ZAMARGU-4260 file (C-alpha; in steps of 0.2 Angstrom, whole numbers, plus 5000, padded with zeros to 4 digits):
<rodrens>
0) 5305/4563/5303 | 5309/4572/5320 | 5297/4585/5325 | 5303/4602/5329 | 5297/4617/5339
5) 5303/4635/5335 | 5296/4651/5340 | 5302/4660/5325 | 5317/4665/5315 | 5323/4683/5312
10) 5324/4685/5293 | 5337/4699/5295 | 5349/4685/5302 | 5350/4677/5285 | 5367/4683/5279
15) 5373/4682/5261 | 5389/4673/5257 | 5405/4683/5260 | 5409/4683/5241 | 5392/4691/5238
20) 5395/4704/5251 | 5412/4708/5244 | 5406/4709/5226 | 5391/4721/5231 | 5403/4732/5242
25) 5415/4734/5227 | 5401/4737/5215 | 5393/4750/5227 | 5410/4758/5229 | 5411/4760/5210
30) 5394/4767/5208 | 5396/4779/5223 | 5412/4786/5216 | 5405/4788/5199 | 5390/4798/5206
35) 5401/4808/5217 | 5412/4813/5202 | 5396/4817/5192 | 5390/4828/5206 | 5406/4837/5207
40) 5407/4840/5188 | 5389/4846/5187 | 5389/4857/5203 | 5384/4874/5197 | 5394/4890/5199
45) 5385/4904/5206 | 5390/4916/5192 | 5382/4904/5179 | 5364/4906/5186 | 5351/4918/5180
50) 5340/4926/5192 | 5326/4939/5191 | 5324/4952/5205 | 5310/4948/5217 | 5295/4957/5210
55) 5290/4962/5228 | 5307/4969/5233 | 5306/4986/5225 | 5312/5001/5236 | 5299/5004/5250
60) 5288/4990/5245 | 5285/4974/5256 | 5274/4959/5259 | 5265/4960/5276 | 5252/4949/5285
65) 5235/4957/5289 | 5219/4951/5298 | 5202/4953/5289 | 5190/4963/5300 | 5175/4966/5288
70) 5170/4959/5271 | 5156/4966/5260 | 5152/4965/5241 | 5156/4980/5230 | 5151/4983/5212
75) 5167/4983/5201 | 5170/4987/5183 | 5171/4969/5177 | 5173/4967/5158 | 5167/4950/5152
80) 5184/4947/5143 | 5202/4950/5149 | 5214/4959/5138 | 5220/4943/5130 | 5202/4938/5125
85) 5199/4925/5138 | 5183/4925/5149 | 5184/4935/5165 | 5176/4930/5181 | 5159/4938/5183
90) 5151/4945/5199 | 5154/4958/5213 | 5171/4963/5219 | 5175/4962/5238 | 5178/4977/5249
95) 5189/4971/5264 | 5194/4980/5280 | 5210/4973/5287 | 5220/4976/5302 | 5238/4981/5299
100) 5253/4975/5310 | 5253/4993/5316 | 5235/4991/5323 | 5227/5003/5310 | 5213/4998/5298
105) 5215/4999/5279 | 5204/4995/5265 | 5208/4983/5251 | 5198/4978/5235 | 5199/4961/5229
110) 5193/4953/5212 | 5177/4943/5210 | 5188/4927/5209 | 5195/4930/5226 | 5179/4936/5233
115) 5170/4920/5228 | 5183/4909/5237 | 5173/4913/5253 | 5185/4926/5261 | 5179/4929/5278
120) 5182/4939/5294 | 5196/4932/5304 | 5206/4926/5289 | 5225/4930/5288 | 5230/4937/5272
125) 5247/4942/5264 | 5246/4959/5255 | 5258/4970/5246 | 5262/4986/5254 | 5266/4999/5241
130) 5276/5015/5246 | 5267/5031/5243 | 5273/5040/5227 | 5284/5055/5229 | 5274/5070/5236
135) 5260/5059/5242 | 5256/5052/5259 | 5244/5038/5252 | 5250/5020/5255 | 5241/5007/5245
140) 5238/4989/5248 | 5235/4974/5236 | 5229/4957/5240 | 5243/4944/5236 | 5237/4927/5244
145) 5230/4919/5260 | 5243/4916/5274 | 5244/4897/5275 | 5260/4895/5284 | 5252/4890/5301
150) 5240/4877/5294 | 5253/4869/5283 | 5266/4868/5297 | 5252/4860/5309 | 5247/4848/5295
155) 5265/4843/5292 | 5268/4840/5310 | 5253/4830/5312 | 5257/4819/5297 | 5275/4817/5303
160) 5269/4811/5320 | 5257/4799/5313 | 5271/4792/5301 | 5283/4790/5316 | 5270/4782/5327
165) 5265/4769/5314 | 5282/4766/5305 | 5293/4771/5319 | 5312/4772/5315 | 5309/4769/5297
170) 5296/4782/5296 | 5308/4795/5305 | 5322/4790/5293 | 5310/4792/5278 | 5305/4810/5284
175) 5324/4814/5286 | 5326/4807/5268 | 5312/4819/5262 | 5321/4834/5269 | 5337/4828/5261
180) 5328/4827/5245 | 5322/4845/5246 | 5339/4851/5250 | 5347/4841/5236 | 5334/4848/5224
185) 5337/4866/5229 | 5356/4866/5232 | 5361/4855/5217 | 5348/4849/5204 | 5339/4866/5201
190) 5354/4877/5202 | 5363/4866/5190 | 5348/4866/5178 | 5348/4885/5179 | 5367/4886/5176
195) 5364/4877/5159 | 5371/4860/5164 | 5365/4846/5154 | 5347/4843/5161 | 5347/4824/5158
200) 5364/4822/5166 | 5359/4832/5181 | 5343/4821/5183 | 5352/4805/5181 | 5366/4809/5193
205) 5355/4818/5205 | 5342/4804/5206 | 5356/4791/5207 | 5364/4800/5222 | 5348/4802/5231
210) 5343/4784/5229 | 5360/4778/5236 | 5357/4790/5251 | 5339/4787/5254 | 5338/4768/5252
215) 5352/4765/5264 | 5346/4778/5276 | 5328/4772/5277 | 5330/4753/5274 | 5348/4750/5282
220) 5364/4744/5274 | 5361/4726/5268 | 5362/4715/5253 | 5343/4716/5251 | 5344/4735/5251
225) 5358/4734/5238 | 5347/4723/5227 | 5333/4736/5227 | 5346/4750/5224 | 5353/4741/5209
230) 5336/4738/5202 | 5331/4756/5205 | 5347/4762/5196 | 5344/4751/5181 | 5326/4758/5180
235) 5333/4776/5181 | 5344/4772/5166 | 5330/4764/5156 | 5319/4779/5160 | 5332/4791/5154
240) 5335/4781/5138 | 5316/4780/5134 | 5313/4798/5139 | 5326/4804/5126 | 5318/4795/5112
245) 5300/4799/5117 | 5304/4818/5118 | 5311/4817/5100 | 5297/4806/5093 | 5283/4817/5100
250) 5292/4834/5096 | 5289/4840/5114 | 5296/4858/5115 | 5294/4862/5134 | 5284/4878/5129
255) 5267/4872/5134 | 5263/4885/5147 | 5266/4904/5150 | 5278/4899/5164 | 5289/4889/5152
260) 5291/4904/5141 | 5295/4915/5155 | 5308/4903/5161 | 5316/4903/5143 | 5316/4922/5143
265) 5324/4923/5160 | 5337/4908/5157 | 5340/4907/5139 | 5354/4895/5142 | 5342/4881/5148
270) 5337/4869/5134 | 5318/4866/5139 | 5317/4851/5128 | 5330/4842/5138 | 5322/4848/5154
275) 5306/4839/5148 | 5317/4824/5146 | 5325/4826/5163 | 5308/4829/5171 | 5302/4811/5165
280) 5317/4803/5175 | 5313/4813/5191 | 5294/4811/5190 | 5295/4792/5189 | 5308/4790/5203
285) 5295/4788/5217 | 5285/4774/5210 | 5301/4766/5203 | 5309/4766/5220 | 5293/4759/5227
290) 5292/4744/5216 | 5311/4740/5217 | 5310/4740/5236 | 5295/4729/5236 | 5302/4717/5224
295) 5318/4715/5233 | 5309/4712/5249 | 5297/4699/5241 | 5311/4689/5233 | 5321/4690/5250
300) 5306/4684/5260 | 5302/4670/5248 | 5320/4663/5248 | 5320/4664/5267 | 5303/4655/5268
305) 5306/4642/5255 | 5325/4638/5254 | 5321/4621/5248 | 5314/4628/5232 | 5325/4633/5217
310) 5329/4652/5213 | 5318/4650/5198 | 5303/4646/5210 | 5307/4662/5220 | 5308/4672/5204
315) 5292/4666/5198 | 5283/4668/5214 | 5290/4686/5216 | 5285/4690/5199 | 5267/4686/5203
320) 5268/4700/5216 | 5277/4711/5204 | 5263/4710/5191 | 5250/4715/5204 | 5262/4730/5209
325) 5263/4735/5190 | 5245/4735/5188 | 5242/4746/5203 | 5256/4757/5198 | 5248/4761/5181
330) 5232/4768/5189 | 5242/4776/5203 | 5252/4787/5190 | 5236/4791/5181 | 5226/4796/5196
335) 5241/4807/5202 | 5241/4816/5185 | 5222/4818/5186 | 5222/4825/5203 | 5236/4837/5200
340) 5228/4843/5183 | 5209/4844/5189 | 5208/4862/5184 | 5214/4859/5166 | 5203/4844/5164
345) 5188/4854/5170 | 5192/4868/5158 | 5193/4855/5144 | 5176/4848/5148 | 5169/4866/5149
350) 5175/4870/5132 | 5167/4853/5126 | 5184/4849/5116 | 5187/4831/5113 | 5201/4822/5122
355) 5209/4817/5106 | 5211/4836/5101 | 5218/4841/5118 | 5229/4826/5121 | 5241/4832/5107
360) 5244/4850/5113 | 5261/4852/5120 | 5257/4853/5139 | 5245/4839/5139 | 5256/4828/5128
365) 5271/4831/5139 | 5261/4824/5154 | 5255/4809/5144 | 5273/4806/5138 | 5280/4808/5156
370) 5267/4795/5163 | 5270/4783/5149 | 5289/4784/5150 | 5288/4782/5169 | 5278/4766/5167
375) 5290/4759/5155 | 5304/4761/5168 | 5293/4754/5182 | 5288/4739/5171 | 5305/4734/5166
380) 5313/4737/5183 | 5301/4724/5191 | 5309/4709/5183 | 5327/4716/5184 | 5325/4720/5202
385) 5317/4703/5205 | 5331/4694/5196 | 5345/4703/5205 | 5337/4700/5222 | 5334/4682/5219
390) 5352/4679/5214 | 5359/4689/5229 | 5347/4682/5242 | 5355/4668/5254 | 5349/4650/5255
395) 5345/4652/5274 | 5351/4642/5289 | 5346/4624/5283 | 5330/4617/5290 | 5329/4629/5304
400) 5323/4643/5292 | 5309/4632/5285 | 5300/4630/5302 | 5292/4647/5303 | 5276/4648/5313
405) 5259/4651/5305 | 5266/4649/5287 | 5262/4630/5284 | 5279/4626/5277 | 5284/4609/5270
410) 5300/4599/5272 | 5312/4594/5258 | 5303/4578/5255 | 5286/4586/5255 | 5280/4581/5273
415) 5273/4595/5284 | 5284/4602/5297 | 5275/4599/5314 | 5278/4605/5331 | 5278/4595/5347
</rodrens>
């Protein structure tokens, strides 16, 4: 057969058939319209929200930033148990001298727990300034937290610059997507939950709308991205259905922590059980999106690299990649939970309680169920996304697409494609 020499084929030049593009455009229009209607219907009204007053906004009280100028230990009345019967942190308190914004020096006493963190001269702190009682000139101060704004901003800037240097435009668009996600959560999803809207509907509609915006923003408008989007939306639907059943089966109440009970007292219109269900959808969204994009790209590349093979071949090959991704996703989710709950796990170990005993408590059982439900959505999304991508992927421009440098492709009859 004649020999050929090509310096490469740009995969993005492989276009889907016009009827496929038209079908996808129509389907996307229907999905986008449905999500838009859902957002409008669920959009919270301001009067429906429940809010508590800022505990640090009492008349005359304020939060200020101070600098530590001196630290020394100081004996303190330290009972071995707190009022609720739990153990208290033993050890000396800390006596701090701090420089106020006015330039004057004030004294602050911190608890043994804070003193043991290694608080040192030069640290920046946030403290509560309490106005002096009527008839008194004494102003009191109380430690609130460390001032972390500057290091967090610098860390975020450094991370962002690194992402842009390596991932370039895609990295920049991903950062924009993260900002958009935060805005969507704070302007729509969280207020809608506080307003008493159905948490599962809010989670599904909000997640779907975010995926439409993020995927096309980061990965561009194409049939490949649409395949990933469809796989992701199917995964969201599966996760929602499984989460409803899992919450009912395991009798999760959403009252596992003190914060949960405080929320119920503040916003009694919120159904915490349904919030648990909704949290399962949102928690698995990142990994679900990851596997969907990867599977769509894998199927697309395999169709471009081996157009001489059947779609069944591409599906089988892409699923081999998918199985590896499923395996890595399992311990990714487990490690994510272990890292975020290290203090709880250490406390369990310190009390020498068995894992079986602790695993069935409401808060731990919720995390276990959330992880398992997320895995179900991810595992089922892999074959669904792969199938969609394989069906939508184009054949490629004839033999030209098979002669890719460094891949070792073979021609339709099995003979190697050589170069001259």
